[in-house]
N, C-alpha and C positions, 0 to 999 in steps of 0.2 A: 515329702510324703509322710503320712501318718502311720504307715506300717513299716516294719523292718524288712530287709531283703529276705530274711528267712521266712517271714510271714507271707510275703508275696510269692516266694517259691512254692510254699505249701498250697496257696490258693491256685497258682498256676497248675500244679499237679492235680488239684481237684477238678479244674476245668478240663484237663485232658482226660480224666477219668469219666466225667460226664460225656465227653465226646465219644468215648468208646461204646457207650450204651444209650444211644438215642431212642426216644419213644415219640410216636406221632401224636397229633392232636387228640385229646381225650383219653389217651392211654398212658399218661405220664406218672403212673403210680410209683415206680421205682425211682425215677428222677426226683419226685417230690420227697420220697423217703430219704434219699441222700442229702437233699437240701435241708430237710428238717434236722437231721443229725448234725450237720455242720452249723446250723443256726443255734442249736441248743448249747453248743460250746461257747457261744457269745452271751449267754444268759439274758435273753430278751425279757422285757417285762411281761410280754404276752406273746403266745404263739398260737396262731389259728391255722387249722388244717382243713382239707376238703372244702376249700372256698371256691365256689363255682365249678366244682369238679375236683381236680387234684391240686388246686391252688393252695399256696402256703403264704402266710403273712406273719412277719415278726415286727413287734412294736417295741420301740425304745422311747421311754417317757422322760421328760424333764421334771425338775422339782417344782416349777411354776407353771401356771396355766399359759396356754398359747396356742397358736395354730398347729394344724396337723399337715405335715409334708409327706406325701406318698411318692416313693420311687419304685418304678415297675421294671421287671425283667420277665422274660418268657421261658416256659419250661420245655416247649415242644421242639422236636426235630422234624424231618421231612421224609416222605416215602420215596427216597432216591438212593440208589446204590452209590456209595462213596468209592472213588477210584484213586484217591491220593495215596502216597507212599509214606505218610508221616507215621512215626512209631505208634501213635495213639489213634490210628484210624478206627473207624467204626467196626465193631465186632458183630453187629446185627445185620443180617442180610436184608438188602433193599431198604435200609434206613440210614440216615446220616444227619448230623448236626451241620447242615450245609447253608445255614443262614446266620450262624453265629450266636444263637441263643445260649449256647453253653458259655460263651464269653460274657454275655450280658449277665448271666447268673453269677459268674465269677466276680464281676464288678460289684454286684450287690453284696456278695459274701465278703468282699474286701471292706465295704462300708460297714457291714455288721461287725467285723473285727475291730474297726476303728471306733464304732459306737460303744463297743464293750469296754474300751479303754476310757472313753469320755463321751457320755451321753449328751443329749441336747440340754441346754440350760432351762428351756421352757418348751411347752408344747409337746408334740410327739413326732417321731419319725416312723413311718410304716414302710417296711420293705416288702413289696408284693412280688411273689413269683407266680405269674399268671399262666394258667393252662390255655391250650387251644387258640393260640394267636394265628397260626397258619391257615385255619379254616374260617376265621372271623367269628367264632362262637365264644371265645374265652372271655373277652372283656364284658360282653353282655351278660354272660353267666355269672361273673364275679359281681357285677353291679346289681344284679337282681337277687343275689343270695342274701337272705335276711341277716346273716352275720356281717355283711359289709356295712350295714348302717352304723355300727359302732366304730368303724374305721374311716368313715367318710372324711375325705381330706379337704383342706382349704387350698391346697396347691398340689398338682400332680406333675411329676417329671419322668422322663424316660430318655432313652437313646437308642440309636441303631448304628452299628458299624456300617461303613460305606466304602466298598471297593470302588476305585475310580478317583477318589480324593486322596491327597498326599497323606502318608501315615501320620496319625496324630493331629492332623489338621481338622478343624471343626467347621461344619456348615450349619448355620442357624439363621432362620428368618422368621419374622412374624407373619401370620396368615397361613394360607393353605400350604401344606408340605407333602401330603400324600392324597392320592385320588380316592374317591368313593368307587366301589365296584360291587358287583354281585353276579352270581351264576344263575342264569335263567334256564329252566328246563321246560321245553314245550313238547307236549305229547299230543299226537293226532291219532284218533281211533276211528276207523271205518269198518269195513267188513271184507273178509277174505272171500276169494272165489277160486275156481279152477283157472289155471293160467290160460287155458284155451277159451275161457268165457269171462274175461275181465269185466265185461259189462254187467255181470250178475253181482259184482261186489262194489264196494266203495273204497277205492284205492287212494291213499294220500300222496301218491308219487309226484304229481304236478304241484300240489300244495307245498310239499317238502322242498322242491326245487325253487319255487318262488320265494319261500321264506328264507332259504339259504342266502339268496341274493338280497331280498328285501330287508332282512334284519341287519346284514352287513352294511347296507347302504344308509342305515340310520346313523352310522358313525361318520364323523367328518375328519377325524384324526388331525384336527387343526392344531396349531401351537397351543400349548397348555394355557388355558385362560377360562373365563366363565362360560364360554360357549363350547368348550372342548367336549366331544363325544367319541367313543370308540366301542364298536361291537365286534367281538372276535368269536366266530363259530369254532368251537373246540371239539365237537363230536356230533355225528349224525348217524341215524340208523333207519333203514327202511325194510319192513317185513322180515321174513326168515330166510336163511341161506338155503333156499330150495328153488328148483326150476318149475315146479308144478303148481305153485301157489301165487296168485295175484295178491299183493300185500294189503293188509288191513290195519297196519300199525306203522307209525313213524315217530321219531323223537329227534329233537335238536337241542344241543347244549350250547349256550352262548354266554360269554362274559360281557357284561355291560360296564362301561367305565366312563366316569366324568370327574371333573375337578371338584365340583360342589355337590352337596346333598340336594339342593333345589333343582339343579340340572338333571340329577339322577332321577328325581321324581318325574320330570318331563320325559326322559328317555324311557323309563318303565312304562309310562302311559302310552307312548307312541308304539313301543314294541308289543304291548298287550293288545292295542287296537289293531295293529297289523295282523297279528295271529288270530284274533277274534274274527276279523273280516274274512280271512282266508278260510277259516273253519266254517263260517256261515255259508259262503257261496259254494262250498264243495260238499256240504252235508256231513262234515266230520265232527266228532266230539273232541272238545279241546280241554286239556288240563295244563295249567301253568303253575310251576312251583319255583322257589328260590333257595339257593344254598350259598355258602361262602359270602355272606352279606357284610360288607365293610362300609362304615360311614367315612366321610372325608376326615382327614387328620389336619386339624387347624391349630396353630400355635397362638395361644392367647397372648395379648400384649403384656399382661402382668407377669406371667410365667416366663415369657421370653426375656423380659428385663432381668429377672432373677438369674437366669442362665448366663446372659451377657455379662452381668457383673461378676459372676463366678469365673468366667473365662478370662476376664480382664485381670482379676485378682491373682489367678493362677498363671498368667502369662501364656495362655494357650492361643495359638493362631486361629483366627476365626474369620469366616467370610459370610456376609449376609446376602450378597447378590451373586448368585451362581447359576450357570446354565443347568446344573445338576438338580436344582430344586425349582419347583416342586417335582416330586417323583410321580411317574405314572403308576408305579406299584402302590399297593394299598397296605394299611396298617390299622389294626383294630384299636390302638391306643387312642384314636380320635374320639372314641365314645366317652373317655374319661372327662372330656370337656363339658359334658352334660351335667357333671356334679361339682366341678371346680375348675378354675383357670388351669390350663395344662400346656406343656410344651415339650417337644422332643428335639434333641440335637443329633446331628449325624457326624460320627467320628471316623475320619478317614482311615481305611485299611490298607492304603497303598494304591498308587495309580495303575500299576500293572498287576494288582492282585486278582486272582480268579473271582468272578462275579458271584453274587448271592445266588444260591440254588444250583450253581454249577457243581458237578460231581467231584471236582478236585478242590473245592473251597475248604479253607480251615481258618478259624479265627486267629488273628495275630495276638499273641500273648502280651506283646508290648503295650497293647491298648488297655489292659486291666488297670494298671496304676493311673493312667491318664484319665480314664473314665471315672474311676473312684475319686480322684482328686477333685474333679469338676463337681461331682455330686456333693461331696463332703463340704466343699466351699459354699455351695448353694445352701446346704443345711445350716452351716455355721452362720452365714450371713442372715438367714431368716430366723433361726431359733437360738443362736448363740452357742 
């Protein structure tokens, strides 16, 4: 390991401090401030703030020209109350680092400490602390930020901890690793009337019922593959909570999920067509909007090869064929493949460890050194 035990203990303590003060997507100001102060101690060649919101990027440059390797971690926590009994449990009501992004940040800070001792021989390393991963907005905001043009990588790498896999064991495969998904909001507007004269209004009652079943039926929940589709209705509302009013308003929230971006385009078209036809035959006004939009996460062959070589050099156990991959869950890191070859590996958090987003989840600190070793080896193999 390129860090001393004392340095690792300090980074572990920093991870636990981040865990105490989680901030949700788009609100990561204090987290970014803590990360910035820790990065300044490593004397990066450049430090960029407010990237795509509250994003922070540290640049470590080599003496010679060469490619740029970007390594990404996430800043945000979740709007979930933590129920664990760890000493460093969240001190913020209804918020918790229950996906392990605090641990991912700690891994990058370990890299920063190592690069402070010995930078790359050529090219650049960009350590990116990205905002708003959990709602799918962060990667797009970072990539569209004018300041990102100067950081544009030739290779992008990331990781995610993975409860369900053995502690320290890596899952890595080429190709799709996370599904595309998006939240679809359908609003139907009619006209209210007195409940005793529903015929005087235009109620969306039957349209809502048909769409609840029709949208769900668009999903086949088949084994993960090119034809996989899933539609999960997560919320529905009809009218107002009153007995004297025939409703004139309804809304449905549904999550659309596919393995590939192409299949997502087909599913979106089918869902919009279904909603449009229902609105047309019932005389309702229709509004459709989307939130939490995630592209598929696809591991490029070139980037996957870099990670596989690093894993072999570090003697880390790795599995390329696993029933655990691809994941049905989404990850906005997939968007980085639009600018450079990219790959994400999945680092086992323990087979019996609480699952991601569970209220009792906590990142295993033993993974900090393992994740940092893998990334540093990939950096050294690529940039020297």
